[in-house]
N, C-alpha and C positions, 0 to 999 in steps of 0.2 A: 178621362178626367183632366181638366185644365190645371196647370200648375198654379200654386199660390203666388200672387203678385205682392211684392213687398217693397216699400220705400224705406231706406235708411238715411236719415239726415245726420250729418256728421260722420259719414262713411270714411272720410280721410283721416280720422282721428284714431287713437289707440283702441278704445273699446269698440268704436264703430267698425274699424277694419276687421277685428276678430269676429264681430257679430255677423258681418257680411259672409265671411268664410263659413261660419256655422250654418247660416241660413241656406247657403248654396249646397252644403253637404246634406242638408235635409230635403233638397230637391226644389227649393223655391226659385222663382224668377225674381231677381233683385235689381232695383235701380238705386244707386248710391249718389249722394250729392254732398259736396263740401266746398268750402272756399279754396281748398287746396287738395292736391293729390296726396295719397298716403306717402309718408316720407320714407318708409322702410321696405315696402313691398308693393307689388302691383295689385290693384284691387281685384278681388274675385267677382265683383258685381257684373251682371250682364250689361248694364249701362252705368257709366260713371259720368256725372255732370259736375263741372266746376262752376260754382255760382255762389253768390252771397245771399243767404237766406233772409237777410234784413231787407232785401229788395223784393217788393211784392211781385214784380214781373217775373223774377226768378222762381219764386214759389209757385206761381201760376203755371209756369212752363214745366216744372218737374212734377207737380201734382195735377197733371192734365187728365187723369182718369181715376176711377175708384180703385184704391189699393185694398187688398184684403187685410194688410197690416201696415202700420206706419210706426217707425221707431224714431223718436225725436231725441237725439243725443247732442245735437249741435249747440255749442255755447262758447262764449268768450270766457276762457278760464285758464288756470295754470296752478302751479304749486305756490307755496308760501311766498317765494320770491316775487311772484306776480300779484297775488291776491292782497297781501298785507301792506304793501308800500303806500296805498292810498292813491297812487298816481294813475291807476287804471280803473277806478271805481265807476266813472261815468260810462266808459266803454262796456264794462262788465254788465252794468245795469241796463243800459240802452240796447246794446246789441242782442243780448240773450233774451230779454223781454220781447223785443221786436220780432225775433225769430219765432218765438212761441205764439205770439198773437197772429202772425202771418200764417203759420202752419195750421193752427186750429181753424182759422176762418176758411182756409182753402180746403181743409179736410171736410168741413161741413158742406161746402159748395159741391164737392165732387163725390160725396157719399162714401168717403174713406172713414168708416165708423169705428174701427178698432185701432187705438193709438196708445203707444207706450211713451212715457216721459221719464227721463233719467234725472231725478233730483239728487240731493246730496246730504250727507250727514252734517254738512256745514249749516243746515237750517236749525240745528238744536241750540237751545239757549246757552249762552256762555255761563250763566249762573249755575247751571247743573254740571259744569265741566271744570270746576276749580280744583277738585281733589283728583290727582292723577291716579289714585288707587280705586276710586269709586265714582266714576262718571255715570250720569244717568242719561241714557239715549234710547229709552223705549219710545215707540211711535207716539204714544199719547202724551209725551212730555214736551212736545213742540211748542205748546202754548202755556202761559203767556210768552210771547216770542221775544227773543233777544239774541239773534245770531251775532257772531263776533266779527262778521265782515259783510260788506254790501253784496258780495257773491252769495252768501247765505240768505240775505234778505230777498234777493231776486229769485232764488230757487223757491223760497217759501211763497212768494207772490205767484209764481208760475204754477206751483202745486194747486193753489186755490183757483187759478184760471182754468186749469184742466178739469178740476172737479166741478166747477161751475158749468162748463160746457157739457160735461157728462150729465149733470142734473137737468139743465135747461134744454139741451138739444138731443139727448139720448145717445151721445157718443159713448162707446165702450172704452173707458179710460183706464189705463194701468200706470201706477206710479211706484217707482222704487227709489229709495234713498241709498245711494252707493256710499260705501265706507272704504276709501283708499284702495281702489282697484289697481293692481300692478301686474307686470309680466313683460315678456319680450315684445319688441316692436312698438315701444312707447317712447315718448320724449325723454331723453336722458341727459340733455345739456341745454344751456341757453337761458335758463331762468324760469321756464314753465314746467320743469320736471317735478314730480312728486318725490317724497322722502326716500322710498326704496331705490328708485332710479338714481337719485342724486348721491346717495350713500354708496351704491354699487359703483358708480362712476368714479367717485373719489378714491375708493379702495383700489379699483383697477388702475387708476393713474398713479397711485402712490408707490414709491419705491419700497422694496423690502427694508424694514428697519426705520421707515419714516413714520409720518402721522397723518391723520385726516382731521378736518374740522367738522364738528357737529354743532348746529345752532342751538343756543340756549344751554341750560345745565345738563341736558340729555336725559333728565328724569321725567319729562313730559311723556305721556303714554298715548299709544294709538293701536289700532288693529288694522291689518292689511289683508286684502282678499285677492287671491290669484284669479286671473282673467277667466279661466275655464269655469271656475266655480261661479263667478259672477253671471256668466252667460247661462249656466244651468238654472240659476235662480230666476233670471229674466224669462227663460223658456217656460218654467213652471208657472210663473205668474201669468204669462200670456195664455196658457192653456186653461187657467182657472176662470171662475166666474166672479172673481174678486177685483177690486180696484186698488186698494191700498190707501195711503202710502205704506209700503213695507220696507224695513231695513234689509239690505242685501250686503252683508259684510261678515267678517270673521269675529269670533269672540276670543280669539287668542291674543290677548293684550300684552304689549311689550313696551318698554321704554325705548326712546330713540337710541340711547347708548347700547341697549341690548340688541336692537336691530343692526347697529353698526358692528357690534362684536360678532354677530352671526355672519354678516357679510365678510368680515375679516377672516373668520375661521374657514369659510367656504373658499376664500382665495388662497389659503395656505401661507399667507405672508405674516410676518411679524410687524404689526402696525399699532401705534398708539392712537388714542382718541384725545383730541384737544377740543374742549367745549369753549365756544366763543359767544360773547354777548351780542345779541342783535335786537333791534327795536321791537320786533313782534314775532313770536313763534306760534301763535295760535293759542287755543285753549290748553289747559294743563293736562286734561285727560279726556280721551274719547274712545269708546269701544262699542261695537255693535251689540244691540240687545236682540237676540234671535228668538225670543219666546213666541212672538206672533207668527213668524213664518213657519216655525215648527208646528204650531197649533193649526194654522189655517192652510198652509201649503204642504204640510207633512214632510218638510225637508229643511236641512240646514247644512252649511258647508262642512266638509270633513278633511280637506287637504291641509296639511301643516304649513305654517309660514315658511319653514326651512325648505320644504320640498319645492315650493314656488320660487323661493329666493335663489336656490341653486340654478334653476333654469334661467332666471332673470339675470343673475350675475354673469353666467356664461355668455349670454347674448350681448350684454353691455361690454364685457371685457373684449369681445371680438370687435365691437364698434370702436372702442378706445384704441385697440391695436391698429386697426385700419387707419384711423385718424393720425396716430403717431407716425406710422409708416409713410403716410402721404406728406406729413410735415417734413420728415427727413428728406424725402425725394425733392421737395420744393427748395429746401436749404441747399442741397447738393447741386440742384439745377440753377440756383440763383447766383 
């Protein structure tokens, strides 16, 4: 029996890198593609191609045969520091939409009929997320549409793009709306990191008795899903006969100050939280609504936020230590 052939677009990213590892553990032959290599570990893919998927010639080269499964996670994205400045909107919209248009067209040409698309909770309307204690993020609440960022608008457009290709061309499309996926081997500095990584970095860098800054008043709410749980949800969706879109996230909602306090407690340090005013912190409240996946996929995440945060903090603290040691060596050598 021949091995399942899989293509992972965005294999050099956080979720993509972990997905490749899981697919390899399951016995698949995997080709990964990304504009860059994975920053923190060598890719487990059988083949890893460095290429820009906004270029049609690159997409034709990497999708040169029918794949049993295609996972499209490649996107121009980042955390709040990247998404909400407004300075990156054109790149976010153009690059991500172009990738999806290219990948779908080539999948159709090569007969790669089963394709997963990673959407985002950022598609949900801002008007349903003004109350930090009672956000509404059920799958059917996406319309009338009013995402709070152009990143969310592009994701919503691309959802419709994939569903249209499914209807008109018979592609077996699967769509998941990810809610703040986190874990080791993800971006933790530089402006594109998400809240758990940013907070863990700040805590790891802070001296005992010092303080860390948390954007906004810290009362805005979110839920965060550990990477292993995310991949289990994706796997169950891919094995189903359903298309979605489905939320894949945790229902354990916390404020950002609670998240920070949890990271501080894990560190064992005595650190204060200083809330600072910034132009945009995103919606006031967001939480995954898992009723639909529980009903249709007969599954929902079970791992606690703290369990995942312990592993993530440990990994980021190690990265911070390496960076600090390197800086000391450069100072001494300079």
